[in-house]
C-alpha positions, 0 to 999 in steps of 0.5 A: 491450450484451455489453460493457456487461454484461461491464464490470458483471459485472467491477465487481460482482466487485470490489465483492463482493471488497471487501465480503467483505474488510471483513466477514470480515477483522475476524472472522479477526483476532480469532483471531490471538494477540497481535493485536486487530482494531480493532472500536470506535473507541477506542484500546487502553490500556496498553502496546498499540500501536495500528497502522494497516496499509494493506489490500493484499497488501503490507500486510494482506489476506485469503487464503482463511481466513488473514490475511496481508501482508508488513508485517502479518507483519513487525510481528507478528513484531517485536512478538512478539520484543519482548513487545509487544501490537498492536491493528491496524486495516486501512485503504484511505483514506490520508487518513483514516488520516493524520488519525487518526495525527495526532490520536493515534488510531493510534500507528504507520501502515504503508503501501506508500509512501515517506515524502516531504518533506511527510509528514516535515514532519508526522510522524515516519518510521522508518528504511527498511524496504524499497527500492522504486520507482514504476512505471506499471501498464498492459495490454499487448495480445495482441501484447504492444504497450504503450499507454505504452512509455516515460515520454515517452509519458505526455505530454499523457495522463491518469495515475491515482494513489491520492489523497493519496500521493507518487505525484502528487508524483513525476509532477509532478516528471516533468512538469518533467523532461520539460518538457511536461504530464502530467494527473494524476487522484487517485482518492479512492475507490480504494486502490493495490491497487484501482487496479491491479485496475481496470487489470487489468479494463480499467476504468482505462487506467493507474495509478502505484503501487509495483513490489512491490505491483504485482508481487504482484497481477500474478501473477493478471493475466498481461496487466499490464505493469510495465516502465515505471519512474516513479522511481528506487529509494526508501526505504519507511518507516513513520509515527508521530505527531510527538509520539512520538519514544520509540516511533519510536526503539524501532521503529527498533531493531526494524526494524534488527534484523529487516531484518538477520535470517534472519527477514527473508530468509524473509519476502522469500522467501515474498512476493517 
């Protein structure tokens, strides 16, 4: 009974955190100069760029009374340098965000993931923004022992990933490389950030996500282990509507200039 109450309490804390984020973030975003938070379901007109950013410490998040996020800060600094206005929408459901990008509601989608071949067939991708790799997130016990000490230990076990992401594709490739079965569960209700927190709370046994995001969250959960790598290094890119090659070319110039600047070094020092 005590264990059940403990689990319920931890789940309640997670849900409260998510509710607070959804309610408070829009209010704070309106105060950010050069950025308008998406309140209605209408596109911003004129030269304003409609941007969707995944809600996470890597993308866009709430810390105290401040909106932050590596990609959020990066796109704002780039837009400011080039005199462009942004209208930003935070999202947690990647499938819905991709649909909105496809139908023209968004101009640019920023998410913590590699643009795989399937996505590149449907959307335009920018030049690489970062290099990252996929890792298995799990809890180590009090003696530091891991339930999954290597990739081979995943055989005939169940691994959790956010739905509609390249993480499933990589695990399918790993299954063929190992020559045995790995059962993959896509969680349609949880983002990568939320899955990591669920692992930290003991509500999921594992998750496959990107290392940089997991490392940011693991700062608050000392029992989380990220040592088992699932992929080699991968280029992380942003996505645009397939018909918007002009904006893609402009954003590529922004990225190329920014990633070679002192501002990028400062941003990486601040977050990583």
